[in-house]
C-alpha positions as CSV (number, residue, x, y, z in Angstrom):
1,M,140.1,36.6,53.4
2,R,138.7,39.8,52.0
3,M,139.1,38.4,48.5
4,I,137.1,35.3,49.5
5,L,134.3,37.3,51.0
6,T,134.2,39.5,47.9
7,L,134.1,36.5,45.6
8,A,131.2,35.0,47.7
9,F,129.3,38.3,47.5
10,L,129.7,38.4,43.8
11,I,128.4,34.8,43.4
12,L,125.3,35.6,45.6
13,F,124.6,38.8,43.7
14,H,124.9,37.0,40.4
15,Q,122.4,34.3,41.6
16,F,120.0,37.1,42.8
17,L,120.1,38.7,39.4
18,M,119.6,35.4,37.7
19,G,116.5,34.8,39.9
20,I,115.0,38.2,39.0
21,T,115.6,37.4,35.3
22,Y,114.2,33.9,35.7
23,V,111.0,35.2,37.4
24,S,110.6,38.1,35.0
25,S,111.0,35.8,32.1
26,A,107.9,33.8,33.3
27,T,105.8,36.9,32.4
28,V,106.9,36.5,28.8
29,D,106.6,32.8,28.3
30,C,104.0,30.8,30.1
31,N,105.9,27.6,29.7
32,E,108.9,29.0,31.6
33,N,109.0,28.7,35.3
34,S,106.1,26.2,35.3
35,V,105.6,22.5,36.2
36,L,103.3,20.1,34.3
37,V,101.1,18.3,36.8
38,K,99.1,15.2,35.9
39,D,96.1,14.5,38.0
40,H,95.5,10.7,37.8
41,G,92.4,10.9,40.0
42,S,90.3,13.0,37.6
43,S,89.8,13.7,33.9
44,Y,92.0,16.8,33.9
45,Q,94.6,16.4,31.2
46,S,97.0,18.9,32.8
47,V,97.2,21.8,35.1
48,N,100.0,24.4,35.1
49,L,101.5,25.1,38.5
50,L,103.2,28.4,38.2
51,V,105.9,29.8,40.4
52,G,106.7,33.5,40.9
53,R,105.2,36.5,39.1
54,S,103.7,34.6,36.2
55,C,101.1,36.0,33.9
56,C,99.6,32.5,33.1
57,R,96.7,32.6,35.4
58,R,94.3,33.0,32.5
59,T,96.0,30.0,30.8
60,I,95.4,27.9,34.0
61,Q,91.8,29.0,34.0
62,R,91.4,28.3,30.3
63,D,92.9,24.8,30.7
64,A,90.7,24.1,33.7
65,E,87.6,25.3,31.9
66,N,88.4,23.2,28.8
67,S,89.0,20.2,31.0
68,M,85.6,20.7,32.6
69,K,84.0,21.0,29.2
70,N,85.6,17.8,28.1
71,I,84.2,16.1,31.3
72,C,80.7,17.4,30.6
73,M,80.9,16.4,26.9
74,N,82.0,12.9,27.9
75,S,79.2,12.7,30.4
76,T,76.7,13.8,27.8
77,E,77.9,11.1,25.4
78,V,77.7,8.4,28.1
79,D,74.1,9.5,28.9
80,A,73.2,9.4,25.3
81,R,74.6,5.9,24.9
82,N,72.9,4.8,28.0
83,K,69.6,6.2,26.8
84,T,70.0,4.3,23.5
85,L,70.8,1.1,25.2
86,N,67.9,1.4,27.6
87,T,65.6,2.0,24.6
88,K,66.9,-1.2,22.9
89,I,66.5,-3.1,26.2
90,D,62.9,-1.9,26.5
91,K,62.1,-3.1,23.0
92,L,63.7,-6.5,23.6
93,E,61.8,-6.9,26.8
94,K,58.5,-6.1,25.0
95,K,59.3,-8.7,22.3
96,I,60.1,-11.3,25.0
97,D,56.8,-10.5,26.8
98,S,54.9,-10.9,23.5
99,L,56.6,-14.2,22.8
100,I,55.8,-15.5,26.2
101,Q,52.2,-14.5,25.8
102,L,52.1,-16.2,22.4
103,I,53.6,-19.4,23.9
104,L,51.1,-19.3,26.8
105,T,48.2,-18.8,24.3
106,V,49.3,-21.7,22.2
107,I,49.7,-24.0,25.2
108,N,46.3,-23.0,26.6
109,R,44.5,-23.0,23.2
110,C,45.0,-26.6,22.0
111,P,43.6,-29.5,24.0
112,S,45.9,-32.3,25.1
113,G,47.3,-34.3,22.3
114,Y,46.8,-31.5,19.7
115,D,49.6,-29.5,18.0
116,Y,49.3,-25.8,17.2
117,I,49.9,-24.9,13.5
118,D,48.9,-21.6,11.8
119,N,46.0,-20.6,14.2
120,S,44.6,-24.2,14.4
121,C,45.1,-27.3,16.4
122,Y,45.7,-30.7,14.8
123,K,45.8,-34.3,16.1
124,F,46.7,-37.5,14.2
125,H,44.6,-40.5,15.2
126,N,46.3,-43.8,14.7
127,E,43.1,-46.0,15.1
128,C,41.4,-47.2,12.0
129,K,37.8,-45.9,11.4
130,T,35.4,-45.3,8.6
131,W,35.2,-41.7,7.4
132,F,31.9,-41.2,9.2
133,E,33.3,-42.7,12.5
134,A,36.4,-40.6,12.2
135,R,34.4,-37.4,11.7
136,Q,32.2,-38.2,14.7
137,I,35.4,-38.6,16.9
138,C,36.7,-35.2,15.7
139,Q,33.3,-33.5,16.4
140,N,33.3,-35.1,19.9
141,E,36.7,-33.3,20.4
142,S,35.1,-29.9,19.3
143,G,36.6,-30.1,15.8
144,D,36.2,-31.8,12.5
145,L,38.2,-33.7,9.9
146,I,41.2,-31.7,8.6
147,K,40.9,-29.0,5.9
148,L,44.1,-29.1,3.8
149,K,45.6,-25.9,2.5
150,A,48.0,-25.9,-0.4
151,K,50.7,-24.1,1.7
152,H,50.5,-26.8,4.4
153,L,50.3,-29.8,2.1
154,D,54.1,-30.6,2.3
155,F,54.0,-30.3,6.1
156,F,51.3,-32.9,6.5
157,R,52.7,-35.1,3.8
158,N,56.0,-35.2,5.8
159,L,54.1,-35.7,9.0
160,L,52.2,-38.7,7.7
161,R,55.4,-40.2,6.2
162,S,56.9,-40.1,9.7
163,K,53.9,-41.5,11.5
164,R,52.8,-44.3,9.0
165,G,49.7,-45.3,11.0
166,A,48.1,-48.7,11.2
167,C,45.9,-48.2,8.1
168,S,46.9,-47.7,4.5
169,M,45.3,-44.3,4.2
170,V,44.3,-41.3,6.2
171,W,40.9,-39.6,6.1
172,V,40.6,-35.8,5.6
173,G,37.6,-33.5,5.7
174,A,36.7,-33.3,2.0
175,T,33.5,-34.8,0.6
176,K,31.3,-34.8,-2.5
177,A,28.1,-35.1,-0.5
178,G,26.8,-31.6,-1.5
179,V,23.9,-31.2,-3.9
180,D,26.0,-29.2,-6.4
181,G,28.4,-32.1,-7.0
182,N,31.5,-30.1,-6.1
183,W,34.1,-31.4,-3.7
184,R,34.1,-29.2,-0.6
185,W,35.8,-29.0,2.8
186,L,33.8,-29.7,5.9
187,I,35.5,-26.7,7.6
188,G,34.6,-23.5,5.8
189,G,32.8,-25.1,2.9
190,E,35.2,-24.0,0.2
191,V,35.7,-25.9,-3.0
192,V,38.8,-28.2,-3.0
193,V,41.4,-26.6,-5.3
194,S,43.1,-28.7,-8.0
195,G,46.6,-28.6,-6.4
196,I,45.5,-30.8,-3.5
197,W,44.5,-33.7,-5.7
198,Y,46.7,-36.6,-6.9
199,Q,46.9,-37.0,-10.6
200,G,43.8,-38.6,-12.1
201,N,41.7,-37.7,-9.1
202,P,38.9,-37.2,-8.2
203,K,37.6,-40.3,-9.9
204,T,34.0,-39.8,-11.1
205,S,32.9,-43.5,-11.1
206,G,31.7,-45.5,-8.1
207,N,30.6,-44.4,-4.7
208,E,33.9,-42.8,-3.6
209,N,32.8,-39.6,-2.0
210,C,35.3,-39.1,0.8
211,G,38.8,-37.6,0.6
212,S,41.9,-39.5,1.8
213,L,45.7,-39.4,1.7
214,A,47.9,-42.4,1.2
215,N,51.6,-43.3,0.7
216,I,50.7,-44.7,-2.7
217,T,49.5,-41.4,-3.9
218,D,52.4,-39.5,-2.3
219,Y,50.0,-38.2,0.3
220,K,48.1,-36.1,-2.1
221,M,44.4,-36.4,-2.0
222,S,42.3,-39.1,-3.7
223,N,38.7,-40.1,-3.3
224,K,37.7,-43.3,-1.6
225,D,34.7,-45.2,-0.5
226,C,33.6,-43.7,2.9
227,T,33.0,-47.1,4.4
228,L,36.6,-48.1,4.2
229,E,38.8,-47.7,7.3
230,G,41.6,-45.3,7.7
231,N,43.6,-43.2,10.2
232,F,42.5,-39.6,10.3
233,I,43.5,-36.1,11.3
234,C,41.2,-33.9,13.4
235,Q,41.4,-30.1,13.3
236,I,40.1,-27.5,15.8
237,V,39.9,-24.0,14.5
């Protein structure tokens, strides 16, 4: 019986000594006698929970401070990204507002039946009129017969190919009625440039003092007798 008690005492004493050694060793190595705790509810990567007489309090403080710094850095990055996105959104909203204003301006600028192209309004008239009658109708609609620009020539040629009005030609706002003998546009008064004319035009003989477009001339301009009838295009600047 005594031997059993002695053996039990020795075992308990041995465990006591091991406990002292275990706790004391924690003062040497911060990883000893510690538990790694993961906090899933925050951005902390880890916190050391120490047991006994550990010297790792400064390590815990350092890890906590580093974690807080990481949180602050991440928050700063998020704020910067949000600021950039907000700036882009503001720019897009301004562009959308400008586009809406432009659309409203275009809609309100051109009268009914007119199309808006490059700061002017245009309307194709399918009825057949003399050049003088056609001009009078355009003037009644606050415009005049169209002034063709070289950069828009292909557009109107394609437009007229698709419409193919009731007449064989289309009147435009060019005439040789001026005293200087030059072909000029009604709108603006500029001299008609050579690129507008169909080959061999303008013809110098006869009383053909009004500009027209026709399928036979590939919808480039030729000069015709103003008393003939044709469709026409009005322009409002």
